[in-house]
All heavy atoms as a GROMACS GRO file, in nm:
protein
  608
    1MET      N    1  -0.742  -0.060   2.628
    1MET     CA    2  -0.695  -0.142   2.519
    1MET      C    3  -0.804  -0.158   2.412
    1MET      O    4  -0.776  -0.150   2.295
    1MET     CB    5  -0.651  -0.277   2.575
    1MET     CG    6  -0.598  -0.372   2.473
    1MET     SD    7  -0.440  -0.313   2.415
    1MET     CE    8  -0.393  -0.446   2.313
    2LYS      N    9  -0.926  -0.183   2.458
    2LYS     CA   10  -1.038  -0.200   2.365
    2LYS      C   11  -1.061  -0.072   2.284
    2LYS      O   12  -1.089  -0.077   2.165
    2LYS     CB   13  -1.163  -0.240   2.442
    2LYS     CG   14  -1.280  -0.271   2.355
    2LYS     CD   15  -1.400  -0.314   2.440
    2LYS     CE   16  -1.520  -0.342   2.355
    2LYS     NZ   17  -1.636  -0.377   2.438
    3GLY      N   18  -1.046   0.042   2.351
    3GLY     CA   19  -1.063   0.170   2.283
    3GLY      C   20  -0.958   0.194   2.177
    3GLY      O   21  -0.985   0.250   2.072
    4LYS      N   22  -0.834   0.148   2.205
    4LYS     CA   23  -0.728   0.165   2.105
    4LYS      C   24  -0.754   0.080   1.982
    4LYS      O   25  -0.728   0.125   1.870
    4LYS     CB   26  -0.592   0.125   2.167
    4LYS     CG   27  -0.539   0.223   2.267
    4LYS     CD   28  -0.402   0.179   2.317
    4LYS     CE   29  -0.346   0.277   2.416
    4LYS     NZ   30  -0.212   0.237   2.463
    5ILE      N   31  -0.804  -0.041   2.001
    5ILE     CA   32  -0.835  -0.128   1.887
    5ILE      C   33  -0.948  -0.069   1.804
    5ILE      O   34  -0.940  -0.067   1.681
    5ILE     CB   35  -0.869  -0.270   1.937
    5ILE    CG1   36  -0.746  -0.334   2.000
    5ILE    CG2   37  -0.922  -0.356   1.823
    5ILE    CD1   38  -0.771  -0.466   2.067
    6ILE      N   39  -1.051  -0.018   1.870
    6ILE     CA   40  -1.162   0.043   1.797
    6ILE      C   41  -1.115   0.165   1.720
    6ILE      O   42  -1.150   0.186   1.605
    6ILE     CB   43  -1.277   0.078   1.895
    6ILE    CG1   44  -1.340  -0.051   1.948
    6ILE    CG2   45  -1.382   0.166   1.828
    6ILE    CD1   46  -1.440  -0.029   2.059
    7ARG      N   47  -1.030   0.248   1.784
    7ARG     CA   48  -0.975   0.366   1.718
    7ARG      C   49  -0.890   0.326   1.597
    7ARG      O   50  -0.893   0.392   1.494
    7ARG     CB   51  -0.894   0.448   1.817
    7ARG     CG   52  -0.888   0.594   1.782
    7ARG     CD   53  -0.824   0.680   1.890
    7ARG     NE   54  -0.857   0.638   2.027
    7ARG     CZ   55  -0.765   0.604   2.118
    7ARG    NH1   56  -0.638   0.610   2.089
    7ARG    NH2   57  -0.801   0.569   2.240
    8LEU      N   58  -0.813   0.217   1.612
    8LEU     CA   59  -0.732   0.169   1.499
    8LEU      C   60  -0.819   0.129   1.384
    8LEU      O   61  -0.790   0.164   1.267
    8LEU     CB   62  -0.645   0.051   1.544
    8LEU     CG   63  -0.562  -0.015   1.432
    8LEU    CD1   64  -0.449   0.078   1.390
    8LEU    CD2   65  -0.509  -0.149   1.476
    9PHE      N   66  -0.927   0.057   1.408
    9PHE     CA   67  -1.018   0.017   1.301
    9PHE      C   68  -1.084   0.137   1.235
    9PHE      O   69  -1.107   0.138   1.115
    9PHE     CB   70  -1.127  -0.078   1.353
    9PHE     CG   71  -1.086  -0.222   1.347
    9PHE    CD1   72  -1.030  -0.285   1.456
    9PHE    CD2   73  -1.104  -0.295   1.231
    9PHE    CE1   74  -0.992  -0.418   1.451
    9PHE    CE2   75  -1.067  -0.428   1.224
    9PHE     CZ   76  -1.010  -0.491   1.333
   10GLN      N   77  -1.113   0.241   1.312
   10GLN     CA   78  -1.176   0.360   1.257
   10GLN      C   79  -1.078   0.442   1.172
   10GLN      O   80  -1.113   0.491   1.066
   10GLN     CB   81  -1.233   0.447   1.368
   10GLN     CG   82  -1.353   0.386   1.435
   10GLN     CD   83  -1.400   0.465   1.556
   10GLN    OE1   84  -1.324   0.546   1.610
   10GLN    NE2   85  -1.522   0.441   1.599
   11GLN      N   86  -0.954   0.454   1.220
   11GLN     CA   87  -0.856   0.537   1.150
   11GLN      C   88  -0.790   0.463   1.033
   11GLN      O   89  -0.758   0.524   0.932
   11GLN     CB   90  -0.749   0.584   1.247
   11GLN     CG   91  -0.800   0.681   1.350
   11GLN     CD   92  -0.695   0.717   1.453
   11GLN    OE1   93  -0.592   0.654   1.461
   11GLN    NE2   94  -0.722   0.820   1.533
   12GLU      N   95  -0.766   0.335   1.047
   12GLU     CA   96  -0.696   0.256   0.946
   12GLU      C   97  -0.784   0.143   0.896
   12GLU      O   98  -0.747   0.025   0.902
   12GLU     CB   99  -0.564   0.201   1.004
   12GLU     CG  100  -0.471   0.305   1.057
   12GLU     CD  101  -0.410   0.390   0.948
   12GLU    OE1  102  -0.410   0.347   0.830
   12GLU    OE2  103  -0.363   0.500   0.980
   13SER      N  104  -0.901   0.176   0.845
   13SER     CA  105  -0.996   0.073   0.806
   13SER      C  106  -0.946  -0.012   0.690
   13SER      O  107  -0.965  -0.134   0.690
   13SER     CB  108  -1.131   0.137   0.773
   13SER     OG  109  -1.115   0.230   0.668
   14ILE      N  110  -0.880   0.048   0.593
   14ILE     CA  111  -0.831  -0.028   0.479
   14ILE      C  112  -0.723  -0.126   0.522
   14ILE      O  113  -0.722  -0.243   0.480
   14ILE     CB  114  -0.779   0.066   0.369
   14ILE    CG1  115  -0.895   0.148   0.312
   14ILE    CG2  116  -0.710  -0.010   0.257
   14ILE    CD1  117  -0.854   0.252   0.214
   15LEU      N  118  -0.633  -0.083   0.608
   15LEU     CA  119  -0.530  -0.173   0.659
   15LEU      C  120  -0.591  -0.289   0.735
   15LEU      O  121  -0.551  -0.404   0.718
   15LEU     CB  122  -0.434  -0.095   0.751
   15LEU     CG  123  -0.329  -0.178   0.823
   15LEU    CD1  124  -0.232  -0.239   0.723
   15LEU    CD2  125  -0.256  -0.093   0.924
   16CYS      N  126  -0.690  -0.262   0.818
   16CYS     CA  127  -0.754  -0.368   0.896
   16CYS      C  128  -0.829  -0.467   0.807
   16CYS      O  129  -0.823  -0.588   0.829
   16CYS     CB  130  -0.848  -0.307   0.999
   16CYS     SG  131  -0.759  -0.213   1.125
   17VAL      N  132  -0.900  -0.418   0.706
   17VAL     CA  133  -0.970  -0.507   0.615
   17VAL      C  134  -0.869  -0.593   0.538
   17VAL      O  135  -0.890  -0.714   0.521
   17VAL     CB  136  -1.060  -0.426   0.518
   17VAL    CG1  137  -1.112  -0.514   0.406
   17VAL    CG2  138  -1.175  -0.364   0.594
   18ALA      N  139  -0.760  -0.534   0.493
   18ALA     CA  140  -0.657  -0.611   0.422
   18ALA      C  141  -0.597  -0.717   0.513
   18ALA      O  142  -0.571  -0.830   0.469
   18ALA     CB  143  -0.550  -0.517   0.370
   19LEU      N  144  -0.574  -0.684   0.638
   19LEU     CA  145  -0.519  -0.780   0.733
   19LEU      C  146  -0.616  -0.896   0.756
   19LEU      O  147  -0.576  -1.013   0.755
   19LEU     CB  148  -0.487  -0.711   0.866
   19LEU     CG  149  -0.430  -0.800   0.976
   19LEU    CD1  150  -0.298  -0.858   0.934
   19LEU    CD2  151  -0.417  -0.721   1.104
   20ILE      N  152  -0.743  -0.864   0.772
   20ILE     CA  153  -0.842  -0.969   0.794
   20ILE      C  154  -0.852  -1.060   0.671
   20ILE      O  155  -0.857  -1.183   0.682
   20ILE     CB  156  -0.979  -0.907   0.830
   20ILE    CG1  157  -0.972  -0.844   0.969
   20ILE    CG2  158  -1.090  -1.009   0.823
   20ILE    CD1  159  -1.090  -0.759   1.004
   21LEU      N  160  -0.855  -1.001   0.552
   21LEU     CA  161  -0.862  -1.081   0.430
   21LEU      C  162  -0.736  -1.166   0.410
   21LEU      O  163  -0.746  -1.280   0.362
   21LEU     CB  164  -0.885  -0.990   0.309
   21LEU     CG  165  -1.023  -0.925   0.301
   21LEU    CD1  166  -1.030  -0.829   0.183
   21LEU    CD2  167  -1.132  -1.030   0.292
   22ALA      N  168  -0.622  -1.114   0.448
   22ALA     CA  169  -0.499  -1.193   0.439
   22ALA      C  170  -0.505  -1.312   0.534
   22ALA      O  171  -0.462  -1.424   0.498
   22ALA     CB  172  -0.378  -1.106   0.469
   23LEU      N  173  -0.556  -1.290   0.653
   23LEU     CA  174  -0.569  -1.401   0.750
   23LEU      C  175  -0.668  -1.507   0.701
   23LEU      O  176  -0.644  -1.626   0.714
   23LEU     CB  177  -0.609  -1.348   0.887
   23LEU     CG  178  -0.504  -1.265   0.959
   23LEU    CD1  179  -0.564  -1.202   1.086
   23LEU    CD2  180  -0.383  -1.350   0.994
   24VAL      N  181  -0.779  -1.462   0.642
   24VAL     CA  182  -0.878  -1.557   0.588
   24VAL      C  183  -0.817  -1.637   0.474
   24VAL      O  184  -0.836  -1.758   0.465
   24VAL     CB  185  -1.005  -1.481   0.542
   24VAL    CG1  186  -1.096  -1.571   0.460
   24VAL    CG2  187  -1.079  -1.426   0.662
   25SER      N  188  -0.741  -1.570   0.386
   25SER     CA  189  -0.681  -1.642   0.273
   25SER      C  190  -0.577  -1.742   0.318
   25SER      O  191  -0.553  -1.842   0.249
   25SER     CB  192  -0.620  -1.542   0.174
   25SER     OG  193  -0.503  -1.486   0.227
   26MET      N  194  -0.516  -1.720   0.434
   26MET     CA  195  -0.420  -1.817   0.486
   26MET      C  196  -0.488  -1.950   0.516
   26MET      O  197  -0.428  -2.057   0.500
   26MET     CB  198  -0.353  -1.764   0.614
   26MET     CG  199  -0.248  -1.660   0.589
   26MET     SD  200  -0.180  -1.587   0.739
   26MET     CE  201  -0.145  -1.728   0.839
   27PHE      N  202  -0.614  -1.945   0.557
   27PHE     CA  203  -0.687  -2.068   0.588
   27PHE      C  204  -0.744  -2.134   0.463
   27PHE      O  205  -0.769  -2.254   0.461
   27PHE     CB  206  -0.799  -2.040   0.688
   27PHE     CG  207  -0.746  -2.000   0.822
   27PHE    CD1  208  -0.759  -1.870   0.867
   27PHE    CD2  209  -0.684  -2.092   0.904
   27PHE    CE1  210  -0.710  -1.832   0.991
   27PHE    CE2  211  -0.633  -2.057   1.028
   27PHE     CZ  212  -0.648  -1.926   1.072
   28LEU      N  213  -0.763  -2.057   0.356
   28LEU     CA  214  -0.818  -2.112   0.232
   28LEU      C  215  -0.711  -2.179   0.147
   28LEU      O  216  -0.742  -2.270   0.071
   28LEU     CB  217  -0.887  -2.001   0.152
   28LEU     CG  218  -1.010  -1.938   0.219
   28LEU    CD1  219  -1.064  -1.826   0.132
   28LEU    CD2  220  -1.117  -2.042   0.245
   29VAL      N  221  -0.588  -2.134   0.158
   29VAL     CA  222  -0.477  -2.191   0.080
   29VAL      C  223  -0.400  -2.285   0.172
   29VAL      O  224  -0.341  -2.240   0.272
   29VAL     CB  225  -0.384  -2.081   0.026
   29VAL    CG1  226  -0.267  -2.144  -0.050
   29VAL    CG2  227  -0.461  -1.986  -0.063
   30PRO      N  228  -0.399  -2.415   0.144
   30PRO     CA  229  -0.327  -2.508   0.231
   30PRO      C  230  -0.176  -2.485   0.226
   30PRO      O  231  -0.120  -2.454   0.122
   30PRO     CB  232  -0.365  -2.644   0.177
   30PRO     CG  233  -0.407  -2.620   0.036
   30PRO     CD  234  -0.461  -2.481   0.031
   31LEU      N  235  -0.111  -2.500   0.341
   31LEU     CA  236   0.034  -2.484   0.349
   31LEU      C  237   0.103  -2.603   0.282
   31LEU      O  238   0.064  -2.718   0.301
   31LEU     CB  239   0.079  -2.474   0.494
   31LEU     CG  240   0.038  -2.348   0.569
   31LEU    CD1  241   0.076  -2.359   0.714
   31LEU    CD2  242   0.104  -2.228   0.507
   32ASP      N  243   0.203  -2.575   0.204
   32ASP     CA  244   0.285  -2.679   0.145
   32ASP      C  245   0.423  -2.620   0.116
   32ASP      O  246   0.454  -2.507   0.149
   32ASP     CB  247   0.222  -2.737   0.018
   32ASP     CG  248   0.198  -2.632  -0.090
   32ASP    OD1  249   0.227  -2.515  -0.067
   32ASP    OD2  250   0.150  -2.670  -0.198
   33LYS      N  251   0.509  -2.701   0.054
   33LYS     CA  252   0.646  -2.657   0.027
   33LYS      C  253   0.652  -2.541  -0.071
   33LYS      O  254   0.743  -2.460  -0.069
   33LYS     CB  255   0.728  -2.774  -0.027
   33LYS     CG  256   0.753  -2.884   0.076
   33LYS     CD  257   0.814  -3.005   0.012
   33LYS     CE  258   0.964  -2.985   0.001
   33LYS     NZ  259   1.031  -3.107  -0.050
   34GLU      N  260   0.554  -2.533  -0.158
   34GLU     CA  261   0.554  -2.429  -0.261
   34GLU      C  262   0.491  -2.298  -0.214
   34GLU      O  263   0.474  -2.205  -0.292
   34GLU     CB  264   0.483  -2.480  -0.384
   34GLU     CG  265   0.554  -2.597  -0.450
   34GLU     CD  266   0.480  -2.645  -0.574
   34GLU    OE1  267   0.380  -2.581  -0.612
   34GLU    OE2  268   0.523  -2.746  -0.630
   35TYR      N  269   0.454  -2.290  -0.089
   35TYR     CA  270   0.385  -2.172  -0.038
   35TYR      C  271   0.470  -2.046  -0.054
   35TYR      O  272   0.419  -1.940  -0.089
   35TYR     CB  273   0.350  -2.194   0.110
   35TYR     CG  274   0.244  -2.100   0.161
   35TYR    CD1  275   0.113  -2.111   0.122
   35TYR    CD2  276   0.277  -1.998   0.251
   35TYR    CE1  277   0.016  -2.025   0.169
   35TYR    CE2  278   0.180  -1.912   0.298
   35TYR     CZ  279   0.050  -1.925   0.257
   35TYR     OH  280  -0.045  -1.840   0.302
   36LEU      N  281   0.601  -2.057  -0.030
   36LEU     CA  282   0.689  -1.940  -0.045
   36LEU      C  283   0.709  -1.900  -0.190
   36LEU      O  284   0.746  -1.786  -0.218
   36LEU     CB  285   0.824  -1.966   0.021
   36LEU     CG  286   0.821  -1.968   0.174
   36LEU    CD1  287   0.959  -2.002   0.228
   36LEU    CD2  288   0.774  -1.837   0.230
   37THR      N  289   0.686  -1.991  -0.283
   37THR     CA  290   0.701  -1.955  -0.424
   37THR      C  291   0.583  -1.871  -0.474
   37THR      O  292   0.591  -1.815  -0.584
   37THR     CB  293   0.713  -2.082  -0.511
   37THR    OG1  294   0.594  -2.160  -0.503
   37THR    CG2  295   0.833  -2.165  -0.469
   38TYR      N  296   0.476  -1.863  -0.396
   38TYR     CA  297   0.362  -1.778  -0.436
   38TYR      C  298   0.398  -1.632  -0.430
   38TYR      O  299   0.336  -1.550  -0.498
   38TYR     CB  300   0.242  -1.804  -0.345
   38TYR     CG  301   0.187  -1.944  -0.348
   38TYR    CD1  302   0.125  -1.998  -0.236
   38TYR    CD2  303   0.195  -2.023  -0.461
   38TYR    CE1  304   0.074  -2.126  -0.238
   38TYR    CE2  305   0.145  -2.151  -0.465
   38TYR     CZ  306   0.084  -2.203  -0.352
   38TYR     OH  307   0.033  -2.328  -0.355
   39ILE      N  308   0.495  -1.595  -0.349
   39ILE     CA  309   0.534  -1.456  -0.333
   39ILE      C  310   0.632  -1.418  -0.443
   39ILE      O  311   0.736  -1.484  -0.460
   39ILE     CB  312   0.597  -1.432  -0.194
   39ILE    CG1  313   0.498  -1.470  -0.085
   39ILE    CG2  314   0.642  -1.288  -0.179
   39ILE    CD1  315   0.558  -1.472   0.052
   40ASP      N  316   0.601  -1.316  -0.518
   40ASP     CA  317   0.690  -1.269  -0.624
   40ASP      C  318   0.776  -1.156  -0.566
   40ASP      O  319   0.736  -1.040  -0.563
   40ASP     CB  320   0.608  -1.221  -0.743
   40ASP     CG  321   0.694  -1.190  -0.863
   40ASP    OD1  322   0.817  -1.206  -0.855
   40ASP    OD2  323   0.637  -1.149  -0.966
   41PHE      N  324   0.895  -1.193  -0.518
   41PHE     CA  325   0.981  -1.096  -0.453
   41PHE      C  326   1.031  -0.989  -0.548
   41PHE      O  327   1.052  -0.874  -0.509
   41PHE     CB  328   1.101  -1.168  -0.386
   41PHE     CG  329   1.060  -1.249  -0.267
   41PHE    CD1  330   1.050  -1.386  -0.274
   41PHE    CD2  331   1.027  -1.187  -0.148
   41PHE    CE1  332   1.010  -1.461  -0.165
   41PHE    CE2  333   0.987  -1.259  -0.038
   41PHE     CZ  334   0.979  -1.398  -0.047
   42ARG      N  335   1.046  -1.022  -0.675
   42ARG     CA  336   1.090  -0.922  -0.775
   42ARG      C  337   0.987  -0.809  -0.784
   42ARG      O  338   1.022  -0.691  -0.783
   42ARG     CB  339   1.109  -0.989  -0.910
   42ARG     CG  340   1.155  -0.894  -1.018
   42ARG     CD  341   1.178  -0.969  -1.152
   42ARG     NE  342   1.219  -0.880  -1.255
   42ARG     CZ  343   1.134  -0.817  -1.336
   42ARG    NH1  344   1.004  -0.838  -1.326
   42ARG    NH2  345   1.178  -0.734  -1.429
   43THR      N  346   0.860  -0.846  -0.788
   43THR     CA  347   0.754  -0.746  -0.795
   43THR      C  348   0.750  -0.662  -0.667
   43THR      O  349   0.731  -0.540  -0.673
   43THR     CB  350   0.617  -0.814  -0.817
   43THR    OG1  351   0.623  -0.889  -0.939
   43THR    CG2  352   0.505  -0.713  -0.826
   44LEU      N  353   0.769  -0.726  -0.553
   44LEU     CA  354   0.771  -0.652  -0.427
   44LEU      C  355   0.884  -0.551  -0.421
   44LEU      O  356   0.866  -0.438  -0.376
   44LEU     CB  357   0.780  -0.748  -0.309
   44LEU     CG  358   0.656  -0.832  -0.280
   44LEU    CD1  359   0.682  -0.928  -0.167
   44LEU    CD2  360   0.537  -0.743  -0.248
   45VAL      N  361   1.001  -0.589  -0.471
   45VAL     CA  362   1.115  -0.497  -0.474
   45VAL      C  363   1.089  -0.381  -0.569
   45VAL      O  364   1.116  -0.264  -0.536
   45VAL     CB  365   1.244  -0.573  -0.512
   45VAL    CG1  366   1.357  -0.476  -0.540
   45VAL    CG2  367   1.284  -0.668  -0.400
   46ILE      N  368   1.031  -0.410  -0.684
   46ILE     CA  369   0.999  -0.304  -0.779
   46ILE      C  370   0.898  -0.206  -0.720
   46ILE      O  371   0.910  -0.084  -0.732
   46ILE     CB  372   0.949  -0.364  -0.913
   46ILE    CG1  373   1.063  -0.433  -0.986
   46ILE    CG2  374   0.887  -0.256  -1.001
   46ILE    CD1  375   1.020  -0.513  -1.107
   47LEU      N  376   0.795  -0.259  -0.653
   47LEU     CA  377   0.695  -0.171  -0.590
   47LEU      C  378   0.757  -0.088  -0.478
   47LEU      O  379   0.725   0.030  -0.463
   47LEU     CB  380   0.580  -0.254  -0.536
   47LEU     CG  381   0.486  -0.314  -0.640
   47LEU    CD1  382   0.386  -0.408  -0.574
   47LEU    CD2  383   0.413  -0.204  -0.715
   48PHE      N  384   0.847  -0.147  -0.400
   48PHE     CA  385   0.914  -0.073  -0.294
   48PHE      C  386   0.999   0.041  -0.352
   48PHE      O  387   0.996   0.153  -0.302
   48PHE     CB  388   1.002  -0.168  -0.212
   48PHE     CG  389   1.071  -0.101  -0.098
   48PHE    CD1  390   1.002  -0.066   0.017
   48PHE    CD2  391   1.206  -0.072  -0.104
   48PHE    CE1  392   1.065  -0.003   0.122
   48PHE    CE2  393   1.270  -0.009   0.000
   48PHE     CZ  394   1.199   0.025   0.114
   49CYS      N  395   1.071   0.013  -0.459
   49CYS     CA  396   1.151   0.117  -0.526
   49CYS      C  397   1.062   0.226  -0.585
   49CYS      O  398   1.096   0.345  -0.576
   49CYS     CB  399   1.238   0.054  -0.635
   49CYS     SG  400   1.369  -0.053  -0.571
   50LEU      N  401   0.950   0.185  -0.643
   50LEU     CA  402   0.857   0.285  -0.698
   50LEU      C  403   0.802   0.374  -0.588
   50LEU      O  404   0.788   0.496  -0.608
   50LEU     CB  405   0.742   0.213  -0.771
   50LEU     CG  406   0.637   0.302  -0.834
   50LEU    CD1  407   0.698   0.387  -0.944
   50LEU    CD2  408   0.524   0.218  -0.889
   51MET      N  409   0.772   0.318  -0.473
   51MET     CA  410   0.724   0.399  -0.362
   51MET      C  411   0.832   0.499  -0.319
   51MET      O  412   0.801   0.613  -0.285
   51MET     CB  413   0.686   0.309  -0.242
   51MET     CG  414   0.558   0.233  -0.265
   51MET     SD  415   0.518   0.108  -0.139
   51MET     CE  416   0.584   0.171   0.009
   52GLY      N  417   0.957   0.458  -0.318
   52GLY     CA  418   1.067   0.549  -0.285
   52GLY      C  419   1.081   0.663  -0.384
   52GLY      O  420   1.100   0.778  -0.346
   53VAL      N  421   1.068   0.631  -0.512
   53VAL     CA  422   1.078   0.734  -0.617
   53VAL      C  423   0.963   0.833  -0.604
   53VAL      O  424   0.983   0.956  -0.613
   53VAL     CB  425   1.080   0.669  -0.757
   53VAL    CG1  426   1.062   0.773  -0.866
   53VAL    CG2  427   1.210   0.593  -0.777
   54VAL      N  428   0.843   0.783  -0.583
   54VAL     CA  429   0.725   0.870  -0.571
   54VAL      C  430   0.739   0.960  -0.449
   54VAL      O  431   0.710   1.080  -0.454
   54VAL     CB  432   0.595   0.789  -0.565
   54VAL    CG1  433   0.477   0.874  -0.524
   54VAL    CG2  434   0.568   0.724  -0.700
   55GLU      N  435   0.789   0.906  -0.338
   55GLU     CA  436   0.809   0.987  -0.217
   55GLU      C  437   0.914   1.095  -0.242
   55GLU      O  438   0.898   1.210  -0.200
   55GLU     CB  439   0.849   0.899  -0.099
   55GLU     CG  440   0.858   0.971   0.032
   55GLU     CD  441   0.725   1.023   0.081
   55GLU    OE1  442   0.620   0.968   0.043
   55GLU    OE2  443   0.726   1.121   0.159
   56GLY      N  444   1.019   1.062  -0.315
   56GLY     CA  445   1.122   1.160  -0.348
   56GLY      C  446   1.067   1.270  -0.436
   56GLY      O  447   1.097   1.389  -0.414
   57LEU      N  448   0.986   1.234  -0.535
   57LEU     CA  449   0.926   1.335  -0.623
   57LEU      C  450   0.828   1.422  -0.545
   57LEU      O  451   0.819   1.542  -0.569
   57LEU     CB  452   0.854   1.266  -0.739
   57LEU     CG  453   0.943   1.200  -0.844
   57LEU    CD1  454   0.859   1.122  -0.943
   57LEU    CD2  455   1.031   1.303  -0.914
   58LYS      N  456   0.758   1.363  -0.451
   58LYS     CA  457   0.665   1.441  -0.369
   58LYS      C  458   0.742   1.542  -0.284
   58LYS      O  459   0.704   1.659  -0.274
   58LYS     CB  460   0.583   1.348  -0.279
   58LYS     CG  461   0.477   1.420  -0.199
   58LYS     CD  462   0.396   1.323  -0.114
   58LYS     CE  463   0.463   1.312   0.019
   58LYS     NZ  464   0.388   1.234   0.117
   59ASN      N  465   0.849   1.497  -0.221
   59ASN     CA  466   0.929   1.588  -0.137
   59ASN      C  467   0.996   1.698  -0.220
   59ASN      O  468   1.019   1.807  -0.167
   59ASN     CB  469   1.035   1.509  -0.060
   59ASN     CG  470   0.975   1.426   0.049
   59ASN    OD1  471   0.863   1.449   0.093
   59ASN    ND2  472   1.047   1.324   0.093
   60ALA      N  473   1.025   1.670  -0.344
   60ALA     CA  474   1.088   1.771  -0.431
   60ALA      C  475   0.986   1.871  -0.485
   60ALA      O  476   1.023   1.970  -0.549
   60ALA     CB  477   1.161   1.703  -0.546
   61GLY      N  478   0.857   1.844  -0.463
   61GLY     CA  479   0.754   1.936  -0.513
   61GLY      C  480   0.716   1.912  -0.657
   61GLY      O  481   0.650   1.997  -0.719
   62PHE      N  482   0.754   1.801  -0.712
   62PHE     CA  483   0.728   1.772  -0.853
   62PHE      C  484   0.578   1.766  -0.884
   62PHE      O  485   0.533   1.821  -0.984
   62PHE     CB  486   0.795   1.640  -0.893
   62PHE     CG  487   0.772   1.599  -1.034
   62PHE    CD1  488   0.835   1.664  -1.139
   62PHE    CD2  489   0.683   1.497  -1.064
   62PHE    CE1  490   0.812   1.626  -1.270
   62PHE    CE2  491   0.659   1.459  -1.194
   62PHE     CZ  492   0.725   1.523  -1.298
   63PHE      N  493   0.502   1.701  -0.797
   63PHE     CA  494   0.359   1.684  -0.824
   63PHE      C  495   0.284   1.817  -0.812
   63PHE      O  496   0.190   1.842  -0.888
   63PHE     CB  497   0.299   1.578  -0.730
   63PHE     CG  498   0.356   1.441  -0.755
   63PHE    CD1  499   0.425   1.374  -0.656
   63PHE    CD2  500   0.341   1.379  -0.877
   63PHE    CE1  501   0.477   1.249  -0.678
   63PHE    CE2  502   0.393   1.255  -0.902
   63PHE     CZ  503   0.461   1.188  -0.802
   64ARG      N  504   0.329   1.905  -0.722
   64ARG     CA  505   0.267   2.038  -0.714
   64ARG      C  506   0.298   2.118  -0.840
   64ARG      O  507   0.213   2.190  -0.892
   64ARG     CB  508   0.317   2.113  -0.592
   64ARG     CG  509   0.261   2.059  -0.463
   64ARG     CD  510   0.312   2.145  -0.347
   64ARG     NE  511   0.274   2.087  -0.222
   64ARG     CZ  512   0.173   2.131  -0.150
   64ARG    NH1  513   0.105   2.235  -0.191
   64ARG    NH2  514   0.144   2.073  -0.036
   65TRP      N  515   0.421   2.104  -0.890
   65TRP     CA  516   0.460   2.176  -1.011
   65TRP      C  517   0.376   2.127  -1.131
   65TRP      O  518   0.327   2.208  -1.210
   65TRP     CB  519   0.609   2.154  -1.036
   65TRP     CG  520   0.658   2.218  -1.160
   65TRP    CD1  521   0.684   2.350  -1.179
   65TRP    CD2  522   0.684   2.154  -1.285
   65TRP    NE1  523   0.727   2.373  -1.308
   65TRP    CE2  524   0.726   2.253  -1.375
   65TRP    CE3  525   0.675   2.023  -1.328
   65TRP    CZ2  526   0.758   2.223  -1.507
   65TRP    CZ3  527   0.708   1.994  -1.459
   65TRP    CH2  528   0.750   2.094  -1.546
   66ILE      N  529   0.361   1.996  -1.142
   66ILE     CA  530   0.280   1.940  -1.250
   66ILE      C  531   0.135   1.986  -1.238
   66ILE      O  532   0.071   2.020  -1.338
   66ILE     CB  533   0.288   1.785  -1.248
   66ILE    CG1  534   0.424   1.736  -1.293
   66ILE    CG2  535   0.180   1.721  -1.336
   66ILE    CD1  536   0.456   1.761  -1.438
   67ALA      N  537   0.081   1.986  -1.116
   67ALA     CA  538  -0.056   2.029  -1.095
   67ALA      C  539  -0.076   2.174  -1.136
   67ALA      O  540  -0.173   2.209  -1.203
   67ALA     CB  541  -0.096   2.008  -0.950
   68ARG      N  542   0.019   2.260  -1.097
   68ARG     CA  543   0.009   2.401  -1.136
   68ARG      C  544   0.018   2.419  -1.287
   68ARG      O  545  -0.055   2.499  -1.347
   68ARG     CB  546   0.119   2.481  -1.068
   68ARG     CG  547   0.091   2.508  -0.923
   68ARG     CD  548   0.190   2.607  -0.864
   68ARG     NE  549   0.179   2.603  -0.719
   68ARG     CZ  550   0.277   2.573  -0.637
   68ARG    NH1  551   0.396   2.547  -0.684
   68ARG    NH2  552   0.257   2.571  -0.507
   69ALA      N  553   0.109   2.343  -1.349
   69ALA     CA  554   0.125   2.353  -1.495
   69ALA      C  555  -0.004   2.310  -1.565
   69ALA      O  556  -0.046   2.373  -1.664
   69ALA     CB  557   0.243   2.268  -1.541
   70LEU      N  558  -0.067   2.205  -1.517
   70LEU     CA  559  -0.192   2.159  -1.578
   70LEU      C  560  -0.306   2.256  -1.552
   70LEU      O  561  -0.388   2.281  -1.642
   70LEU     CB  562  -0.229   2.022  -1.523
   70LEU     CG  563  -0.139   1.906  -1.570
   70LEU    CD1  564  -0.177   1.777  -1.497
   70LEU    CD2  565  -0.152   1.885  -1.720
   71LEU      N  566  -0.311   2.313  -1.433
   71LEU     CA  567  -0.420   2.407  -1.402
   71LEU      C  568  -0.407   2.538  -1.479
   71LEU      O  569  -0.506   2.604  -1.505
   71LEU     CB  570  -0.424   2.433  -1.252
   71LEU     CG  571  -0.478   2.318  -1.168
   71LEU    CD1  572  -0.465   2.350  -1.020
   71LEU    CD2  573  -0.622   2.287  -1.204
   72CYS      N  574  -0.285   2.576  -1.512
   72CYS     CA  575  -0.266   2.697  -1.592
   72CYS      C  576  -0.321   2.681  -1.733
   72CYS      O  577  -0.360   2.780  -1.796
   72CYS     CB  578  -0.118   2.733  -1.598
   72CYS     SG  579  -0.055   2.801  -1.445
   73ARG      N  580  -0.326   2.561  -1.781
   73ARG     CA  581  -0.379   2.535  -1.917
   73ARG      C  582  -0.529   2.519  -1.922
   73ARG      O  583  -0.588   2.519  -2.028
   73ARG     CB  584  -0.314   2.409  -1.975
   73ARG     CG  585  -0.166   2.424  -1.995
   73ARG     CD  586  -0.105   2.297  -2.047
   73ARG     NE  587   0.038   2.313  -2.062
   73ARG     CZ  588   0.103   2.280  -2.169
   73ARG    NH1  589   0.041   2.230  -2.273
   73ARG    NH2  590   0.232   2.300  -2.176
   74VAL      N  591  -0.591   2.502  -1.805
   74VAL     CA  592  -0.735   2.480  -1.798
   74VAL      C  593  -0.800   2.606  -1.739
   74VAL      O  594  -0.748   2.666  -1.648
   74VAL     CB  595  -0.766   2.359  -1.708
   74VAL    CG1  596  -0.916   2.337  -1.697
   74VAL    CG2  597  -0.697   2.234  -1.761
   75ARG      N  598  -0.911   2.640  -1.792
   75ARG     CA  599  -0.982   2.758  -1.740
   75ARG      C  600  -1.079   2.720  -1.633
   75ARG      O  601  -1.141   2.624  -1.632
   75ARG     CB  602  -1.054   2.830  -1.851
   75ARG     CG  603  -0.959   2.888  -1.951
   75ARG     CD  604  -1.032   2.961  -2.056
   75ARG     NE  605  -0.933   3.002  -2.156
   75ARG     CZ  606  -0.959   3.083  -2.251
   75ARG    NH1  607  -1.079   3.133  -2.264
   75ARG    NH2  608  -0.868   3.116  -2.338
   0.00000   0.00000   0.00000
């Protein structure tokens, strides 16, 4: 179990740092009724949709096509 946790920190270091910082910020911001209003759900939905569009463009080969088009113009 200890080896799996160490491997997780090594492979997913950014995720682990973000998780630790999120936990620390939970203790710095006191809980109250307005705590849920801090989350901007509209922005989260827009980011989720943007991630879906980017993944679709990646699967369609759009970014490779753009990269080739740009590289053809550069020597």
